[in-house]
VOGU-3710 file (C-alpha; in Angstrom, 3 decimals, decimal comma):
1> xxxxxxxxxx> -2,343/61,979/106,166  1,063/63,091/107,310  2,990/63,962/103,571  7,081/63,948/103,688  8,804/67,280/102,872  9,625/65,699/99,095  5,610/65,025/98,781  4,764/68,545/99,863  7,433/70,212/97,418  6,428/67,623/94,581
11> xxxxxxxxxx> 2,643/69,518/95,136  3,745/72,646/95,111  5,400/72,755/91,710  2,611/71,034/90,214  0,659/73,863/91,165  2,368/76,090/89,085  -0,285/77,587/86,416  1,530/77,820/82,147  0,126/81,406/81,422  1,225/84,281/81,607
21> xxxxxxxxxx> -1,901/86,381/82,824  -1,083/88,750/86,149  -3,789/86,264/88,088  -1,675/83,104/87,320  1,941/85,252/87,779  0,247/85,593/91,337  -0,191/82,419/92,009  3,223/81,224/90,965  4,431/83,216/92,945  2,755/82,039/95,615
31> xxxxxxxxxx> 3,219/78,366/94,795  7,317/78,814/94,608  7,092/80,600/97,971  5,396/77,806/99,487  7,710/75,548/97,469  10,934/77,382/98,828  9,077/77,917/102,808  9,241/73,642/102,720  12,524/73,066/101,155  14,368/75,525/103,699
41> xxxxxxxxxx> 12,518/74,012/106,675  14,045/70,770/106,081  17,550/72,975/107,242  15,550/73,692/110,112  15,805/77,453/108,774  13,819/79,934/111,345  10,825/80,946/109,643  11,700/84,271/110,551  14,361/84,542/108,141  12,569/82,455/105,783
51> xxxxxxxxxx> 9,770/84,999/105,438  12,177/88,248/106,053  13,927/86,852/102,900  10,896/85,673/100,409  8,872/88,512/101,709  11,271/90,649/99,572  11,697/88,080/97,110  8,024/88,312/96,250  7,934/92,264/96,179  11,220/92,319/93,769
61> xxxxxxxxxx> 10,483/89,199/91,952  8,183/90,517/88,848  9,140/89,639/85,358  10,849/91,783/83,196  8,688/93,065/79,912  9,663/91,114/76,704  10,002/93,074/73,465  8,373/92,329/70,683  10,406/91,922/67,449  7,761/90,530/64,999
71> xxxxxxxxxx> 3,951/89,700/65,576  1,705/88,897/62,602  -1,952/86,986/62,401  -2,292/87,260/59,282  -5,854/88,829/59,098  -4,624/91,498/57,268  -1,194/90,433/55,265  1,742/88,450/55,122  4,292/91,349/56,041  7,918/90,070/56,122
81> xxxxxxxxxx> 7,200/86,643/54,700  8,915/85,343/51,489  8,103/82,114/49,678  10,815/80,047/47,909  11,910/76,564/46,963  8,949/75,386/44,848  6,494/77,476/46,316  4,230/80,500/44,462  3,233/83,449/45,724  2,130/83,645/49,433
91> xxxxxxxxxx> -1,653/83,628/50,173  -4,287/84,091/52,970  -6,940/81,704/53,748  -9,384/81,482/56,243  -8,826/77,464/58,295  -10,402/76,626/61,597  -8,775/76,955/64,959  -9,852/74,068/66,617  -11,349/70,225/65,629  -14,705/71,642/64,681
101> xxxxxxxxxx> -13,815/71,071/60,967  -13,047/72,936/57,724  -16,610/74,445/58,305  -15,925/75,476/61,693  -17,501/78,672/62,996  -13,947/79,180/64,702  -11,825/80,972/61,826  -8,796/82,271/61,199  -6,938/83,769/58,753  -3,486/81,537/58,002
111> xxxxxxxxxx> -0,559/81,967/55,929  -1,335/78,969/53,421  -2,712/76,907/52,144  1,350/76,315/51,601  1,905/73,070/48,918  -1,515/72,868/47,673  -1,457/71,209/44,640  2,506/71,605/44,280  4,400/68,103/43,140  5,758/66,392/45,878
121> xxxxxxxxxx> 9,404/65,083/45,530  12,618/64,339/47,243  14,238/67,288/45,317  11,634/69,966/46,247  10,850/72,412/49,578  7,874/74,334/50,159  9,755/76,764/52,020  8,548/80,488/53,543  11,645/82,697/55,075  11,007/85,502/57,810
131> xxxxxxxxxx> 14,192/87,959/57,674  14,484/89,865/61,544  16,829/92,578/61,503  17,247/95,035/64,893  18,242/91,901/66,918  20,357/92,186/70,028  23,636/90,168/69,883  23,850/87,654/72,731  19,817/88,027/73,479  17,558/85,154/73,656
141> xxxxxxxxxx> 14,465/85,106/71,474  11,483/83,091/71,533  9,900/82,185/68,528  5,805/80,984/68,596  3,615/80,154/65,793  0,522/77,688/65,060  1,017/74,801/62,786  -2,135/73,337/60,549  -1,390/70,363/58,405  -4,312/69,554/56,107
151> xxxxxxxxxx> -4,521/66,513/53,810  -3,284/63,514/53,645  0,142/63,591/55,123  1,834/60,400/55,324  4,298/60,551/58,040  7,628/58,196/57,450  5,565/55,653/54,743  7,980/54,374/52,174  6,898/54,876/48,879  4,059/57,515/49,595
161> xxxxxxxxxx> 6,197/59,631/52,008  8,488/60,614/53,650  6,356/63,923/54,624  8,854/66,077/56,835  9,000/69,316/58,147  11,368/71,714/59,862  11,500/75,192/61,213  15,496/76,537/61,286  17,209/79,896/62,410  20,010/80,559/60,017
171> xxxxxxxxxx> 20,279/77,205/59,076  19,971/75,416/62,587  17,028/73,235/62,812  15,198/73,554/66,010  12,259/71,440/64,527  12,647/68,757/62,055  9,783/66,275/61,963  7,193/63,882/60,187  4,012/64,455/60,662  1,062/61,995/60,053
181> xxxxxxxxxx> -2,991/62,709/59,589  -3,996/58,688/59,336  -2,968/55,324/60,961  -2,405/52,062/58,978  -5,372/50,154/59,044  -7,989/53,034/59,720  -7,262/56,110/56,799  -4,300/54,338/54,805  -3,176/50,593/53,548  0,396/51,686/54,034
191> xxxxxxxxxx> 2,301/52,114/57,604  2,776/55,773/58,396  3,754/56,865/61,749  3,761/60,530/62,862  7,631/61,235/63,873  6,524/64,259/65,667  5,565/64,424/69,868  5,567/67,584/72,367  8,707/65,557/74,022  10,593/64,657/70,452
201> xxxxxxxxxx> 10,431/67,095/67,456  14,412/68,132/66,340  15,029/64,532/65,028  13,170/63,111/61,837  14,323/59,574/62,509  11,814/58,159/64,966  10,018/57,015/67,311  7,447/56,413/65,335  4,089/57,472/67,244  0,374/57,527/66,163
211> xxxxxxxxxx> -1,328/60,318/63,997  -1,625/63,741/65,537  0,172/63,216/68,427  0,912/66,382/70,053  -1,684/67,680/68,185  -4,129/70,476/70,021  -6,563/69,769/67,642  -7,451/67,252/64,881  -10,132/66,386/62,182  -10,831/63,181/60,054
221> xxxxxxxxxx> -13,847/63,795/57,427  -14,448/63,257/53,982  -14,604/63,907/50,653  -11,753/61,712/50,967  -8,928/63,445/52,952  -9,794/66,825/51,982  -10,778/67,408/55,815  -7,990/66,090/57,551  -6,000/68,141/59,721  -4,132/68,509/63,067
231> xxxxxxxxxx> -3,391/72,204/64,939  0,467/71,916/66,641  1,382/74,861/69,021  4,990/75,715/69,597  6,231/78,385/72,684  2,631/78,447/73,973  0,111/76,167/75,646  0,559/73,592/78,451  3,234/70,887/77,319  4,192/72,561/73,720
241> xxxxxxxxxx> 7,768/72,818/72,427  9,737/76,416/73,460  11,757/77,763/70,555  14,592/80,095/71,650  17,387/80,962/70,115  20,789/83,350/70,643  21,477/86,159/68,244  24,605/86,060/66,853  24,276/89,467/65,398  21,690/91,956/64,423
251> xxxxxxxxxx> 20,046/90,040/61,958  18,066/85,984/61,732  16,649/84,479/58,837  14,030/82,216/60,149  12,412/79,269/57,506  9,661/76,945/57,955  9,913/74,129/55,320  7,887/71,052/54,162  10,521/68,365/52,599  10,321/64,661/51,513
261> xxxxxxxxxx> 12,609/61,848/51,662  12,577/58,343/51,005  11,276/56,861/47,807  8,458/59,337/47,427  7,386/57,768/44,555  3,387/57,790/45,277  3,181/61,294/47,067  0,136/63,474/46,743  -0,309/66,884/46,013  -3,118/67,520/47,930
271> xxxxxxxxxx> -1,228/67,944/51,152  -0,846/71,328/52,383  0,397/73,234/55,398  -0,104/77,118/57,092  1,196/79,210/59,448  -0,708/81,249/62,059  -0,390/83,912/65,002  3,495/83,811/64,209  5,418/85,953/67,219  8,701/86,967/68,155
281> xxxxxxxxxx> 9,993/87,713/71,400  13,036/88,779/73,664  13,145/86,387/76,731  13,847/88,915/79,711  16,778/88,220/82,249  15,859/88,013/85,482  15,937/91,440/87,766  19,505/91,780/88,709  17,549/92,897/92,419  16,353/89,541/92,396
291> xxxxxxxxxx> 19,450/87,625/92,080  20,722/90,130/94,854  18,070/89,079/97,280  18,497/85,041/96,419  21,913/85,709/97,069  21,145/87,522/100,149  19,428/84,576/101,529  21,679/81,723/100,646  24,445/83,915/102,629  21,961/84,070/105,540
301> xxxxxxxx> 20,874/81,000/105,534  24,501/79,756/105,554  25,530/82,040/108,021  22,455/81,178/110,552  23,648/76,792/110,250  27,690/78,152/111,081  25,888/79,008/114,471  25,343/75,484/115,604
//
């Protein structure tokens, strides 16, 4: 069946693979080549010119290496992290990395359980900080981590919430949202919507969504709410939020925090959260040679069209 050029282009684009492995990098370059070829052919550009330019592009478009500024999977230490607000001394604990329950065989050491048995109120914040140094002013950095929300998080419920959470860099909140581990009529009596989704994560004021929306893994099991949890990925995994910041100096303060809003008159101290796989990398810029080839391709096409 014949398809339009636009349809062919969309088909090529959907084949891009969300991975940084060498094999997937090759697949992605081939997909981009096909997309470029299809689009240029709509302008009747000779195939010989397209092939010549894109072969140079394919040979030179290897991504630059990203420099790791900080990395911690908490298997042995909590180096660099400090507690603030109402949090006591930081500890590590074994928690699942999937939806198999707290007793899942797939476990990892997490920074947590943060906030467990800590009273919740509108004046209390549970804060962990990470101070970075050695940054390059003007450089873009990506921050990746895993977040686990455990027990009876109530989301935007009044009275039992709100259960809000943010991640910030130098005071600018890249994530500011509310998490819920249960739904009204199923787990809770009160309306307890979540506000987080993979596309809406920087504003705690809605829209309302179901518990565990956007979670990679979740589980509901007793007794009570003790075995309720959701696991969320940031800056890795398909479709998840990409968190970046541009360094304004050689240092930066990263802050993760749980806080309360609304009335919060009946919230429970069982609620906790945890962090894992924290990674801060510089974001490489396209190589100057790749940009040069793109410019040559553009000028070549423009010059060729002028001859007709």
